[in-house]
N, CA, C and O of each residue as an XYZ file, in Angstrom:
280
protein
N       0.763     -1.592      0.251
C       0.149      0.070     -0.139
C       0.429      1.684     -0.037
O       0.013      2.172      1.013
N       0.845      2.286     -0.636
C       1.486      3.418     -0.578
C       1.035      4.356      0.550
O      -0.056      4.534      1.092
N       2.259      4.899      0.716
C       1.779      6.346      2.003
C       1.316      7.538      0.781
O       1.666      7.717     -0.386
N       0.137      8.383      1.907
C      -0.423      8.941      1.624
C       0.184     10.079      2.293
O       0.446     10.526      3.410
N       0.320     10.437      0.464
C       1.002     12.632     -0.018
C       0.802     12.890      1.711
O       0.165     12.060      2.359
N       1.499     14.307      2.488
C       1.012     14.537      3.633
C      -0.097     15.585      3.653
O      -0.761     15.855      4.654
N      -0.279     16.341      2.044
C      -1.180     17.088      1.412
C      -2.583     16.636      0.592
O      -2.552     15.533      0.045
N      -3.463     17.212      0.516
C      -5.016     16.965     -0.147
C      -3.992     17.281     -1.640
O      -3.313     16.333     -2.036
N      -3.931     18.442     -2.314
C      -3.079     19.246     -2.822
C      -2.157     20.173     -2.795
O      -1.708     20.524     -1.704
N      -1.602     20.866     -4.224
C      -0.419     21.332     -4.087
C      -0.603     22.445     -5.125
O      -0.812     22.159     -6.304
N      -0.530     23.673     -4.708
C      -0.538     25.139     -5.713
C       0.970     25.432     -6.083
O       1.162     26.089     -7.106
N       2.101     24.989     -5.318
C       3.524     25.043     -5.185
C       4.895     23.926     -4.987
O       5.472     23.911     -3.899
N       5.324     23.070     -6.044
C       5.513     21.583     -5.670
C       7.055     22.347     -5.971
O       7.465     23.150     -6.809
N       7.529     21.769     -5.038
C       9.404     21.085     -5.942
C       9.636     19.928     -5.656
O       9.581     19.582     -4.476
N      10.008     18.884     -6.824
C      10.023     17.822     -7.105
C      11.279     17.924     -8.315
O      11.554     18.498     -9.369
N      11.798     16.941     -7.350
C      13.270     15.984     -7.944
C      13.064     15.715     -9.539
O      11.877     15.459     -9.740
N      13.806     15.692    -10.693
C      14.057     14.752    -11.138
C      14.442     13.410    -11.878
O      14.749     13.138    -13.039
N      14.286     12.643    -10.638
C      14.644     11.527     -9.770
C      12.840     10.723    -10.920
O      11.848     11.288    -11.380
N      13.196      9.599    -10.914
C      11.553      8.728    -11.073
C      11.451      7.283     -9.687
O      11.925      6.149     -9.758
N      10.991      7.656     -9.028
C       9.961      8.659     -9.419
C      10.453      9.844     -8.030
O      10.975      9.704     -6.924
N       9.980     10.914     -8.784
C      10.232     11.739     -8.122
C      10.154     11.968     -6.522
O       9.074     11.746     -5.974
N      11.192     12.377     -5.797
C      10.637     13.381     -4.344
C      10.140     14.974     -4.697
O      10.545     15.939     -5.345
N       8.593     14.467     -3.537
C       8.751     16.006     -3.359
C       7.959     16.904     -2.255
O       7.631     16.426     -1.169
N       7.673     18.293     -2.644
C       7.274     18.813     -1.225
C       6.103     19.990     -1.771
O       5.633     20.464     -2.806
N       6.066     20.026     -1.196
C       4.444     21.695     -0.988
C       5.103     22.233     -0.549
O       5.891     21.731      0.252
N       5.108     23.105     -0.755
C       5.936     24.585     -0.773
C       3.892     26.361     -0.149
O       4.056     27.521      0.230
N       2.936     25.844     -0.300
C       1.829     26.073      0.097
C       2.469     26.867      1.901
O       3.103     26.600      2.923
N       1.531     28.172      1.048
C       2.030     28.777      2.631
C       0.274     28.583      3.188
O      -0.721     29.059      2.642
N       0.354     27.539      4.711
C      -1.571     27.894      4.919
C      -1.817     28.164      6.295
O      -0.954     28.107      7.171
N      -3.130     28.487      6.481
C      -3.597     28.553      7.931
C      -3.480     27.427      8.957
O      -3.476     27.548     10.182
N      -3.366     26.074      8.079
C      -3.188     24.888      9.081
C      -2.310     23.520      7.982
O      -2.262     23.478      6.753
N      -2.059     23.108      8.410
C      -1.501     22.318      7.471
C      -2.216     20.341      7.478
O      -2.371     19.738      8.540
N      -2.607     19.550      5.762
C      -2.986     19.506      6.684
C      -2.390     18.124      7.443
O      -1.285     17.651      7.175
N      -3.735     17.314      8.881
C      -3.889     16.451      9.137
C      -2.673     14.923      9.477
O      -2.232     14.328     10.460
N      -2.538     14.840      7.743
C      -1.379     13.508      7.090
C      -0.100     13.780      7.476
O       0.735     12.931      7.791
N       0.214     16.138      7.428
C       1.602     16.867      7.675
C       2.163     16.352      8.679
O       1.583     16.839      9.649
N       3.351     15.299      9.206
C       4.089     15.537     10.120
C       4.863     16.195     10.592
O       4.992     16.036     11.805
N       5.945     17.464      9.778
C       6.828     18.603      9.885
C       6.006     19.604      9.764
O       6.330     20.057      8.666
N       4.707     20.598     10.367
C       3.879     21.462      9.512
C       4.961     22.376     11.136
O       5.175     22.107     12.318
N       5.385     23.664      9.998
C       6.004     24.686     10.933
C       5.275     26.296     10.375
O       4.574     26.680      9.439
N       6.073     27.015     11.839
C       5.596     28.290     11.439
C       6.332     29.162      9.568
O       7.358     28.911      8.935
N       5.884     29.555      9.462
C       6.477     30.304      7.991
C       6.200     31.820      7.954
O       5.134     32.383      7.703
N       7.165     32.248      8.200
C       7.184     34.192      7.914
C       6.406     34.706      9.413
O       7.152     34.977     10.354
N       4.928     34.826      9.595
C       4.452     35.143     10.203
C       3.457     34.522     10.547
O       2.398     34.603      9.924
N       3.637     33.717     11.709
C       2.787     33.006     12.233
C       1.708     33.878     12.688
O       1.895     34.969     13.226
N       0.408     33.273     12.414
C      -0.073     31.895     12.287
C       0.420     30.638     10.841
O       0.689     29.439     10.926
N       0.378     31.456      9.756
C       0.817     30.459      8.443
C       1.901     29.391      8.358
O       3.008     29.652      8.830
N       1.677     28.254      7.815
C       2.906     27.359      8.511
C       2.497     26.654      6.238
O       1.864     26.928      5.219
N       3.623     25.556      6.931
C       3.817     25.017      5.692
C       4.628     23.988      5.795
O       5.807     24.205      6.076
N       4.169     22.674      5.591
C       4.448     21.314      5.971
C       5.516     21.553      4.869
O       5.542     22.110      3.772
N       6.719     20.617      5.968
C       8.071     20.060      5.610
C       7.741     19.173      5.102
O       8.494     19.326      4.140
N       7.137     18.133      4.835
C       6.750     16.518      4.344
C       7.783     16.461      3.019
O       8.356     17.466      2.599
N       7.888     15.501      2.594
C       8.796     15.131      1.563
C       7.809     14.237      1.141
O       6.959     13.886      1.959
N       7.773     13.611     -0.543
C       6.753     12.705     -1.371
C       7.251     12.214     -1.879
O       7.831     12.895     -2.725
N       7.493     11.033     -1.933
C       8.262     10.201     -2.931
C       6.690      9.876     -4.301
O       5.618      9.291     -4.144
N       7.174     10.442     -5.284
C       5.914      9.683     -6.187
C       4.749     11.098     -6.721
O       5.112     12.223     -6.379
N       3.779     11.007     -7.307
C       3.299     12.051     -8.273
C       2.830     13.320     -6.914
O       2.271     13.050     -5.851
N       3.188     14.428     -7.304
C       2.921     15.336     -6.234
C       1.127     15.521     -5.990
O       0.585     16.051     -5.021
N       0.575     15.009     -6.988
C      -0.564     15.274     -7.058
C      -1.635     16.236     -7.257
O      -1.109     16.943     -8.116
N      -2.719     16.717     -7.058
C      -3.410     17.848     -8.059
C      -2.867     19.234     -7.064
O      -2.325     19.372     -5.968
N      -3.494     20.348     -8.440
C      -2.965     21.294     -7.622
C      -4.889     21.584     -6.685
O      -5.951     20.964     -6.664
N      -4.376     22.808     -6.108
C      -6.025     23.116     -4.908
C      -6.685     24.113     -6.462
O      -6.185     24.396     -7.551
N      -8.267     24.440     -5.683
C      -9.182     24.382     -6.479
C      -9.067     26.137     -5.820
O      -9.115     26.238     -4.594
N      -8.922     27.422     -6.641
C      -9.231     28.162     -6.096
C      -8.035     28.984     -5.721
O      -7.338     28.468     -4.847
N      -7.554     30.387     -6.278
C      -6.513     30.918     -6.573
C      -5.979     31.398     -4.592
O      -6.679     31.884     -3.703
N      -4.955     31.107     -4.581
C      -4.354     31.169     -3.163
C      -5.066     30.217     -2.021
O      -4.980     30.733     -0.907
N      -5.550     29.319     -2.030
C      -6.377     28.578     -1.029
C      -5.088     27.688     -0.681
O      -5.502     26.876      0.147
N      -3.850     27.470     -0.892
C      -3.118     25.825     -0.491
C      -4.121     24.578     -0.449
O      -5.299     24.265     -0.623
N      -2.610     23.979     -0.030
C      -3.005     22.891      1.060
C      -2.858     21.563      1.110
O      -3.434     20.495      0.900
N      -1.415     22.267      1.633
C      -0.862     21.407      2.415
C      -1.060     21.108      3.449
O      -0.371     20.239      3.983
């Protein structure tokens, strides 16, 4: 069984060029997804970014401008 992505969706992904890629989501959000293990404050708390890395497809982009989804 595959490990679930730490985010539901992501607008700003950083991925390696390896196969499969290792990705991180750089979306800055109010709260990280419950599956995120390393949720840290970013610039001006209470904004957060999930620092987890995921091996595989980074998943869908988030719907709506600026909603973020990690």
